[in-house]
N, CA, C and O atoms as a GROMACS GRO file, in nm:
protein
  328
    1MET      N    1   6.590  -6.051  -4.562
    1MET     CA    2   6.508  -5.968  -4.476
    1MET      C    3   6.516  -5.823  -4.520
    1MET      O    4   6.414  -5.754  -4.526
    2ASP      N    5   6.636  -5.776  -4.549
    2ASP     CA    6   6.654  -5.638  -4.592
    2ASP      C    7   6.586  -5.615  -4.728
    2ASP      O    8   6.534  -5.506  -4.753
    3PHE      N    9   6.588  -5.717  -4.814
    3PHE     CA   10   6.524  -5.708  -4.945
    3PHE      C   11   6.373  -5.690  -4.931
    3PHE      O   12   6.314  -5.612  -5.005
    4GLN      N   13   6.310  -5.762  -4.838
    4GLN     CA   14   6.167  -5.750  -4.816
    4GLN      C   15   6.129  -5.612  -4.765
    4GLN      O   16   6.028  -5.556  -4.808
    5ASN      N   17   6.208  -5.557  -4.676
    5ASN     CA   18   6.181  -5.422  -4.626
    5ASN      C   19   6.190  -5.318  -4.736
    5ASN      O   20   6.110  -5.225  -4.740
    6SER      N   21   6.286  -5.332  -4.825
    6SER     CA   22   6.299  -5.235  -4.934
    6SER      C   23   6.183  -5.248  -5.031
    6SER      O   24   6.138  -5.147  -5.086
    7ASN      N   25   6.132  -5.369  -5.055
    7ASN     CA   26   6.016  -5.388  -5.142
    7ASN      C   27   5.891  -5.327  -5.078
    7ASN      O   28   5.809  -5.268  -5.148
    8GLN      N   29   5.877  -5.342  -4.948
    8GLN     CA   30   5.761  -5.285  -4.881
    8GLN      C   31   5.765  -5.133  -4.887
    8GLN      O   32   5.660  -5.070  -4.902
    9ARG      N   33   5.882  -5.073  -4.875
    9ARG     CA   34   5.894  -4.928  -4.883
    9ARG      C   35   5.863  -4.879  -5.023
    9ARG      O   36   5.800  -4.774  -5.040
   10ARG      N   37   5.905  -4.952  -5.124
   10ARG     CA   38   5.878  -4.912  -5.262
   10ARG      C   39   5.731  -4.929  -5.298
   10ARG      O   40   5.678  -4.850  -5.376
   11ALA      N   41   5.664  -5.029  -5.243
   11ALA     CA   42   5.525  -5.054  -5.275
   11ALA      C   43   5.436  -4.942  -5.222
   11ALA      O   44   5.331  -4.914  -5.280
   12ARG      N   45   5.476  -4.879  -5.115
   12ARG     CA   46   5.397  -4.773  -5.055
   12ARG      C   47   5.448  -4.640  -5.106
   12ARG      O   48   5.547  -4.587  -5.055
   13ARG      N   49   5.382  -4.586  -5.206
   13ARG     CA   50   5.424  -4.460  -5.266
   13ARG      C   51   5.326  -4.351  -5.230
   13ARG      O   52   5.206  -4.375  -5.221
   14GLY      N   53   5.376  -4.232  -5.208
   14GLY     CA   54   5.292  -4.117  -5.184
   14GLY      C   55   5.332  -4.046  -5.057
   14GLY      O   56   5.385  -4.107  -4.964
   15PHE      N   57   5.308  -3.916  -5.054
   15PHE     CA   58   5.340  -3.837  -4.935
   15PHE      C   59   5.244  -3.873  -4.823
   15PHE      O   60   5.286  -3.891  -4.708
   16LEU      N   61   5.116  -3.884  -4.854
   16LEU     CA   62   5.016  -3.930  -4.758
   16LEU      C   63   4.994  -4.079  -4.778
   16LEU      O   64   5.042  -4.136  -4.876
   17ASN      N   65   4.924  -4.142  -4.688
   17ASN     CA   66   4.897  -4.285  -4.697
   17ASN      C   67   4.821  -4.312  -4.827
   17ASN      O   68   4.708  -4.267  -4.843
   18PRO      N   69   4.881  -4.387  -4.921
   18PRO     CA   70   4.818  -4.410  -5.051
   18PRO      C   71   4.684  -4.482  -5.041
   18PRO      O   72   4.593  -4.456  -5.120
   19ARG      N   73   4.671  -4.572  -4.945
   19ARG     CA   74   4.545  -4.645  -4.930
   19ARG      C   75   4.432  -4.549  -4.890
   19ARG      O   76   4.320  -4.558  -4.941
   20ALA      N   77   4.461  -4.458  -4.797
   20ALA     CA   78   4.360  -4.361  -4.753
   20ALA      C   79   4.325  -4.266  -4.866
   20ALA      O   80   4.208  -4.232  -4.885
   21VAL      N   81   4.425  -4.222  -4.941
   21VAL     CA   82   4.399  -4.131  -5.053
   21VAL      C   83   4.315  -4.199  -5.159
   21VAL      O   84   4.225  -4.138  -5.217
   22THR      N   85   4.343  -4.326  -5.186
   22THR     CA   86   4.264  -4.400  -5.283
   22THR      C   87   4.120  -4.414  -5.238
   22THR      O   88   4.028  -4.395  -5.318
   23LYS      N   89   4.099  -4.446  -5.111
   23LYS     CA   90   3.962  -4.458  -5.059
   23LYS      C   91   3.887  -4.326  -5.067
   23LYS      O   92   3.773  -4.322  -5.112
   24ILE      N   93   3.952  -4.218  -5.024
   24ILE     CA   94   3.886  -4.087  -5.027
   24ILE      C   95   3.855  -4.046  -5.171
   24ILE      O   96   3.746  -3.995  -5.199
   25SER      N   97   3.949  -4.068  -5.261
   25SER     CA   98   3.928  -4.033  -5.402
   25SER      C   99   3.815  -4.115  -5.462
   25SER      O  100   3.731  -4.062  -5.536
   26PHE      N  101   3.813  -4.244  -5.431
   26PHE     CA  102   3.708  -4.331  -5.485
   26PHE      C  103   3.570  -4.287  -5.438
   26PHE      O  104   3.478  -4.272  -5.518
   27TRP      N  105   3.555  -4.266  -5.308
   27TRP     CA  106   3.423  -4.232  -5.255
   27TRP      C  107   3.378  -4.093  -5.297
   27TRP      O  108   3.260  -4.071  -5.322
   28THR      N  109   3.472  -4.000  -5.305
   28THR     CA  110   3.435  -3.865  -5.349
   28THR      C  111   3.394  -3.866  -5.496
   28THR      O  112   3.293  -3.805  -5.532
   29THR      N  113   3.470  -3.934  -5.580
   29THR     CA  114   3.435  -3.942  -5.721
   29THR      C  115   3.305  -4.018  -5.742
   29THR      O  116   3.223  -3.980  -5.825
   30SER      N  117   3.284  -4.125  -5.666
   30SER     CA  118   3.158  -4.201  -5.676
   30SER      C  119   3.039  -4.116  -5.634
   30SER      O  120   2.933  -4.122  -5.696
   31THR      N  121   3.055  -4.037  -5.528
   31THR     CA  122   2.948  -3.949  -5.483
   31THR      C  123   2.918  -3.843  -5.588
   31THR      O  124   2.802  -3.811  -5.612
   32CYS      N  125   3.020  -3.789  -5.650
   32CYS     CA  126   3.000  -3.690  -5.757
   32CYS      C  127   2.923  -3.750  -5.874
   32CYS      O  128   2.834  -3.686  -5.930
   33ILE      N  129   2.957  -3.872  -5.912
   33ILE     CA  130   2.886  -3.939  -6.020
   33ILE      C  131   2.740  -3.961  -5.982
   33ILE      O  132   2.651  -3.937  -6.063
   34LEU      N  133   2.716  -4.006  -5.859
   34LEU     CA  134   2.579  -4.029  -5.813
   34LEU      C  135   2.498  -3.900  -5.814
   34LEU      O  136   2.383  -3.898  -5.859
   35VAL      N  137   2.556  -3.791  -5.764
   35VAL     CA  138   2.486  -3.662  -5.761
   35VAL      C  139   2.456  -3.615  -5.904
   35VAL      O  140   2.348  -3.564  -5.930
   36ALA      N  141   2.552  -3.631  -5.994
   36ALA     CA  142   2.531  -3.590  -6.133
   36ALA      C  143   2.420  -3.672  -6.199
   36ALA      O  144   2.340  -3.618  -6.274
   37VAL      N  145   2.415  -3.802  -6.170
   37VAL     CA  146   2.310  -3.886  -6.227
   37VAL      C  147   2.173  -3.846  -6.173
   37VAL      O  148   2.076  -3.838  -6.248
   38VAL      N  149   2.164  -3.820  -6.044
   38VAL     CA  150   2.037  -3.775  -5.985
   38VAL      C  151   1.995  -3.642  -6.045
   38VAL      O  152   1.877  -3.624  -6.076
   39ALA      N  153   2.088  -3.549  -6.062
   39ALA     CA  154   2.055  -3.420  -6.123
   39ALA      C  155   2.006  -3.438  -6.266
   39ALA      O  156   1.912  -3.370  -6.309
   40CYS      N  157   2.068  -3.528  -6.340
   40CYS     CA  158   2.023  -3.555  -6.477
   40CYS      C  159   1.882  -3.614  -6.479
   40CYS      O  160   1.799  -3.575  -6.561
   41LEU      N  161   1.857  -3.707  -6.389
   41LEU     CA  162   1.722  -3.765  -6.382
   41LEU      C  163   1.617  -3.660  -6.344
   41LEU      O  164   1.507  -3.660  -6.400
   42LEU      N  165   1.650  -3.574  -6.252
   42LEU     CA  166   1.557  -3.468  -6.215
   42LEU      C  167   1.531  -3.373  -6.331
   42LEU      O  168   1.418  -3.326  -6.348
   43ALA      N  169   1.633  -3.344  -6.409
   43ALA     CA  170   1.615  -3.258  -6.526
   43ALA      C  171   1.533  -3.327  -6.634
   43ALA      O  172   1.451  -3.263  -6.701
   44ILE      N  173   1.555  -3.456  -6.652
   44ILE     CA  174   1.477  -3.531  -6.752
   44ILE      C  175   1.329  -3.530  -6.718
   44ILE      O  176   1.244  -3.514  -6.806
   45TRP      N  177   1.297  -3.546  -6.591
   45TRP     CA  178   1.159  -3.550  -6.546
   45TRP      C  179   1.104  -3.411  -6.513
   45TRP      O  180   0.995  -3.398  -6.458
   46LYS      N  181   1.180  -3.308  -6.547
   46LYS     CA  182   1.139  -3.168  -6.531
   46LYS      C  183   1.115  -3.128  -6.386
   46LYS      O  184   1.034  -3.039  -6.359
   47PHE      N  185   1.185  -3.191  -6.294
   47PHE     CA  186   1.181  -3.150  -6.153
   47PHE      C  187   1.290  -3.046  -6.124
   47PHE      O  188   1.286  -2.979  -6.021
   48ALA      N  189   1.384  -3.034  -6.215
   48ALA     CA  190   1.490  -2.934  -6.202
   48ALA      C  191   1.516  -2.876  -6.340
   48ALA      O  192   1.499  -2.943  -6.442
   49GLY      N  193   1.556  -2.752  -6.343
   49GLY     CA  194   1.583  -2.686  -6.470
   49GLY      C  195   1.718  -2.726  -6.526
   49GLY      O  196   1.802  -2.785  -6.457
   50THR      N  197   1.738  -2.691  -6.653
   50THR     CA  198   1.864  -2.726  -6.716
   50THR      C  199   1.980  -2.646  -6.656
   50THR      O  200   2.094  -2.693  -6.656
   51ASP      N  201   1.952  -2.526  -6.606
   51ASP     CA  202   2.057  -2.447  -6.542
   51ASP      C  203   2.111  -2.520  -6.419
   51ASP      O  204   2.232  -2.526  -6.399
   52VAL      N  205   2.021  -2.574  -6.338
   52VAL     CA  206   2.062  -2.652  -6.221
   52VAL      C  207   2.139  -2.776  -6.264
   52VAL      O  208   2.238  -2.813  -6.202
   53LEU      N  209   2.092  -2.839  -6.369
   53LEU     CA  210   2.159  -2.960  -6.419
   53LEU      C  211   2.304  -2.932  -6.457
   53LEU      O  212   2.394  -3.002  -6.412
   54TRP      N  213   2.326  -2.830  -6.539
   54TRP     CA  214   2.462  -2.804  -6.586
   54TRP      C  215   2.552  -2.754  -6.476
   54TRP      O  216   2.672  -2.785  -6.475
   55ARG      N  217   2.498  -2.677  -6.382
   55ARG     CA  218   2.581  -2.633  -6.270
   55ARG      C  219   2.620  -2.750  -6.181
   55ARG      O  220   2.733  -2.757  -6.132
   56THR      N  221   2.527  -2.842  -6.159
   56THR     CA  222   2.556  -2.959  -6.076
   56THR      C  223   2.658  -3.050  -6.143
   56THR      O  224   2.753  -3.094  -6.079
   57VAL      N  225   2.638  -3.077  -6.270
   57VAL     CA  226   2.731  -3.164  -6.343
   57VAL      C  227   2.869  -3.100  -6.349
   57VAL      O  228   2.970  -3.169  -6.333
   58ALA      N  229   2.876  -2.970  -6.373
   58ALA     CA  230   3.006  -2.902  -6.379
   58ALA      C  231   3.074  -2.904  -6.242
   58ALA      O  232   3.196  -2.925  -6.234
   59THR      N  233   2.999  -2.883  -6.136
   59THR     CA  234   3.056  -2.887  -6.001
   59THR      C  235   3.110  -3.026  -5.970
   59THR      O  236   3.221  -3.040  -5.917
   60CYS      N  237   3.033  -3.128  -6.003
   60CYS     CA  238   3.078  -3.265  -5.980
   60CYS      C  239   3.201  -3.299  -6.063
   60CYS      O  240   3.290  -3.370  -6.016
   61ALA      N  241   3.206  -3.250  -6.186
   61ALA     CA  242   3.323  -3.275  -6.271
   61ALA      C  243   3.448  -3.209  -6.213
   61ALA      O  244   3.556  -3.267  -6.214
   62VAL      N  245   3.433  -3.087  -6.163
   62VAL     CA  246   3.548  -3.018  -6.105
   62VAL      C  247   3.597  -3.089  -5.979
   62VAL      O  248   3.717  -3.107  -5.960
   63ILE      N  249   3.504  -3.129  -5.892
   63ILE     CA  250   3.542  -3.198  -5.769
   63ILE      C  251   3.606  -3.333  -5.802
   63ILE      O  252   3.708  -3.369  -5.743
   64GLY      N  253   3.546  -3.407  -5.894
   64GLY     CA  254   3.602  -3.536  -5.934
   64GLY      C  255   3.740  -3.523  -5.995
   64GLY      O  256   3.830  -3.601  -5.964
   65ALA      N  257   3.759  -3.423  -6.082
   65ALA     CA  258   3.891  -3.400  -6.143
   65ALA      C  259   3.992  -3.358  -6.036
   65ALA      O  260   4.109  -3.396  -6.043
   66GLY      N  261   3.947  -3.281  -5.939
   66GLY     CA  262   4.036  -3.241  -5.830
   66GLY      C  263   4.082  -3.360  -5.748
   66GLY      O  264   4.198  -3.367  -5.707
   67MET      N  265   3.992  -3.453  -5.723
   67MET     CA  266   4.029  -3.573  -5.648
   67MET      C  267   4.127  -3.659  -5.726
   67MET      O  268   4.221  -3.714  -5.669
   68ILE      N  269   4.106  -3.671  -5.855
   68ILE     CA  270   4.198  -3.750  -5.938
   68ILE      C  271   4.335  -3.683  -5.940
   68ILE      O  272   4.437  -3.750  -5.929
   69ALA      N  273   4.337  -3.550  -5.954
   69ALA     CA  274   4.464  -3.477  -5.954
   69ALA      C  275   4.534  -3.492  -5.818
   69ALA      O  276   4.656  -3.508  -5.813
   70PHE      N  277   4.457  -3.487  -5.710
   70PHE     CA  278   4.514  -3.505  -5.576
   70PHE      C  279   4.578  -3.642  -5.563
   70PHE      O  280   4.687  -3.654  -5.506
   71TYR      N  281   4.514  -3.745  -5.614
   71TYR     CA  282   4.568  -3.880  -5.609
   71TYR      C  283   4.699  -3.889  -5.688
   71TYR      O  284   4.797  -3.946  -5.641
   72VAL      N  285   4.700  -3.832  -5.808
   72VAL     CA  286   4.819  -3.838  -5.893
   72VAL      C  287   4.934  -3.761  -5.828
   72VAL      O  288   5.047  -3.809  -5.825
   73ILE      N  289   4.906  -3.641  -5.777
   73ILE     CA  290   5.011  -3.562  -5.714
   73ILE      C  291   5.065  -3.632  -5.590
   73ILE      O  292   5.184  -3.625  -5.562
   74ASN      N  293   4.978  -3.698  -5.515
   74ASN     CA  294   5.024  -3.772  -5.397
   74ASN      C  295   5.120  -3.883  -5.435
   74ASN      O  296   5.216  -3.908  -5.362
   75THR      N  297   5.098  -3.949  -5.548
   75THR     CA  298   5.188  -4.057  -5.587
   75THR      C  299   5.318  -4.001  -5.647
   75THR      O  300   5.421  -4.069  -5.643
   76ILE      N  301   5.314  -3.880  -5.702
   76ILE     CA  302   5.436  -3.820  -5.757
   76ILE      C  303   5.532  -3.781  -5.644
   76ILE      O  304   5.651  -3.809  -5.650
   77PHE      N  305   5.479  -3.718  -5.541
   77PHE     CA  306   5.563  -3.673  -5.430
   77PHE      C  307   5.573  -3.785  -5.329
   77PHE      O  308   5.494  -3.794  -5.235
   78ASP      N  309   5.670  -3.869  -5.349
   78ASP     CA  310   5.692  -3.986  -5.265
   78ASP      C  311   5.745  -3.940  -5.128
   78ASP      O  312   5.809  -3.836  -5.116
   79ARG      N  313   5.717  -4.020  -5.027
   79ARG     CA  314   5.773  -3.994  -4.893
   79ARG      C  315   5.925  -4.003  -4.898
   79ARG      O  316   5.980  -4.087  -4.969
   80PRO      N  317   5.993  -3.919  -4.822
   80PRO     CA  318   6.140  -3.930  -4.819
   80PRO      C  319   6.183  -4.061  -4.754
   80PRO      O  320   6.117  -4.111  -4.663
   81SER      N  321   6.294  -4.115  -4.801
   81SER     CA  322   6.344  -4.241  -4.746
   81SER      C  323   6.390  -4.221  -4.602
   81SER      O  324   6.447  -4.118  -4.566
   82GLU      N  325   6.365  -4.318  -4.523
   82GLU     CA  326   6.403  -4.312  -4.380
   82GLU      C  327   6.532  -4.383  -4.358
   82GLU      O  328   6.581  -4.388  -4.245
   0.00000   0.00000   0.00000
């Protein structure tokens, strides 16, 4: 019984709830990819200028990279043992 509890504690890594962080990171990164694809399509069809395209793609890249970094940092700083 004690062995199972220690395995459950080790499986859950991160300062914040890892499952919630994974969900938030996934949806934020997916939304950034979707926005970047829409911006690219608008630029291809000349509904948006290239300046808007590059600013949108750069913004999405920064937000996506921030979410990935947040996920990694959350797993590095493990919750203290109780």
